[in-house]
C-alpha positions, 0 to 999 in steps of 0.5 A: 459126634465121636472123634473116629480116631480117639482109637488110634495106636499109640506111638510109642518111644522108650526115653531108656533104653539099653546097647552095647557090645559085649566087652571084649567085642570094643577093640576094633573101636578103640584107638590103637594107641589104648589096646594095651592098656585095654588088656589091663581093665579086662582084666580087672573087670573078671576080677572085679566079677569074680568078687561081686560073687564071691561077697555075694553081691550078685544075685547068681540063682536070678542071674542064670534063670534071666539069661538061660531064659533070654540067651536069643532075645538079649543078643538084640543088646547089640544085634540090630534086626533081633533088637527092632523084633524085640522092640515090635513086641514090646510096641516100641516104634522108637527108642533112646539109646543109653550105654551098658545092655547087660546090667546084670552080669556087666558082661557089656560095658564099654571100655574103661568103665565109660557107661553108667558107672562112669566116674569112681575111683579109679576115674582117668579121663583120658582113658574114659574119653578113649572108652566114650568114642569107642561105645560112641562109635560103634554105636552110631553103627547100630542106629545106620539100622533103622534110623527112624527108629533109634537115637543114640545117645552120645557118650560124654565124660566131661570131667578133667576134659571139658574140651576132650569132650566138646571134641568128641560131641561134635564128633560124635555128632555129626557121625550120625548120634542125635540122642543128645549126650550123657554125661557123668551123674557125679564128678568126684572129689577135687573136681569141678561141680556141674555150675562152674563156668569151666563147663560152658561149652559143653551146655553151648554145644548141646544147646546149639547141636540140639542135643539134651544133656542127661544123667542116667541113675548106676552112679554112686559112690561105691567106696563110701557105701560098701557092700550095702546095697540098701545104701546104693539103692536108697542114694542112687537116685539122689546121686542122679537128680542132684545135677538138674537141681544144681544147674537151676539154682545157679544160673546155668539156664540163664546162660544158657535157655536153650540148653535141655535137661533131663533124668533118667530112671530115676523115678518120679516120685522125688520130683513134685516134693522137690519143684515145691521145696525150691519153689517156696524158697524160692518166694521166700518163705518163712524158712527163707527170709533170713537169707540175705542172698538167694536166688540171685542168679534167677529171674524166673522160679525153680519150677519155671526153669524146669518146665523150660528146660527139664525133662524126666525119663520115668523108666517104668514109672509106677501107679503112684508116680503117674499120681504126681504128674500134675505136679511134674508137669505131663509134659515134662515126663517120658515114658521108657521100657529100660530095654533089655535091663530085667528092672524095666518092663521088658518083654512084658511092657503091653501087659504094664501099660495095661496095668498102669495107664488104664485109667489115665486120660488118653491125650495125656498117655500119648504124651507120656507115651511117646510125642514128648520124646517125639518133640525132645529127641527131634524123631520124625512122627509121620515117619514112625506112623507106619510102624505104630499102624503095625505094631502099637496097642491102641487105648482099647487095648488098655481097656482106656476106653471103658474108664471113668478118668473124672478120678484125676480131675481134681487133680488136674485142675489143682496142678501144683497146689503151692501155687494154686491154693487160696492164699498162695495170690498174697503170698507169692505177690508180696514175695515178688515185691520184695524179690524185685525190691531187692534186684532192683536195689542191688540194680542201683548199687551195680550201676552206682560201682560202674558210674565211681569205676568209670569216674576214677578210670577218667580221673587218672587219665 
């Protein structure tokens, strides 16, 4: 028997798009008290743009070609009706919207740098929060156009003003933004790292409201890297991903089990090796047995927290990255077209999908292209179906009706090889027993200490 619905169109949701006003046009959305400071910010932005041109950090030939070829379409960065047309052409029915539509000339930055590169040497928590409020106010207006298709990401500069950021998260959520929260990838020198309990109100608020927390690629310590763009390209993914292991190893996901955390547009190539490295360390393989205290804040393996609490917004994934999907977890991977950035797949997404997914099993493709994002961000699938019927590519359009998917059978059966190999059960079993014994011993010591403390208190009465 054949499945008559096997060639139903894909419901495609981009977990990574960008929108933003031309920077000067944010003025009406700013609190009046910050508009004078905004004039200084605009002047500084123009000086920085000139410096990029002077020192050859911007490919002027590419910029001229890009804006010349796509001038009208790039208005979709802030024009809702134009945006819908561009998404339709890409076959995308829903989107998760991050800031900074212009990734070439930085012409749509949120005020005071409250965007993808949020933390810099001149970071001011008060100004960053003012800029974030302005962007969030405007974005809520954009999302009221075709609301079933949009999930706007709340920009929240939590470093330096946790209470102010929590208040803005609640305000923006009440204003209709449902795409989660973007926090700075870097907390900067002298600031508390993200495992610090001072951020617990942020995590608790986001878990309560059902808002995933994100970092997004973009920020890096520019003062250290200077004009060496190779250093930036090499390190920027690491800085974006770094908060993930801070939250896993330090008990944040134990304290906040309903918190969802994602790393967006930082690739997938590193994730399988990271999970392998963390799991074998946690299971006390040879290299970590010498450490006296290890994983004391955790009840599960790192990969188990990753599966329960984390996801990757894998914008424009390469074939090599998709080949790692069984180690990372198919359900943990959310596709994105990075619209309207030139490094993304727009405006040639349909061709990219054929290249990337032509031999990927259809059920896995459906999950990665949209269904996992729908569940993660609360899209109403029933409301998106008519859009998918109208514009969505079908498996046959990707060549999947003729594909031999058996090439993936062994990788799928193996999954995370460090947990499924022939010698794993004995090694892991021994490590688990050792870990359980340590925890039991620690619990006994803690219980004895409590009894002793109680006895001392009783004796002083």
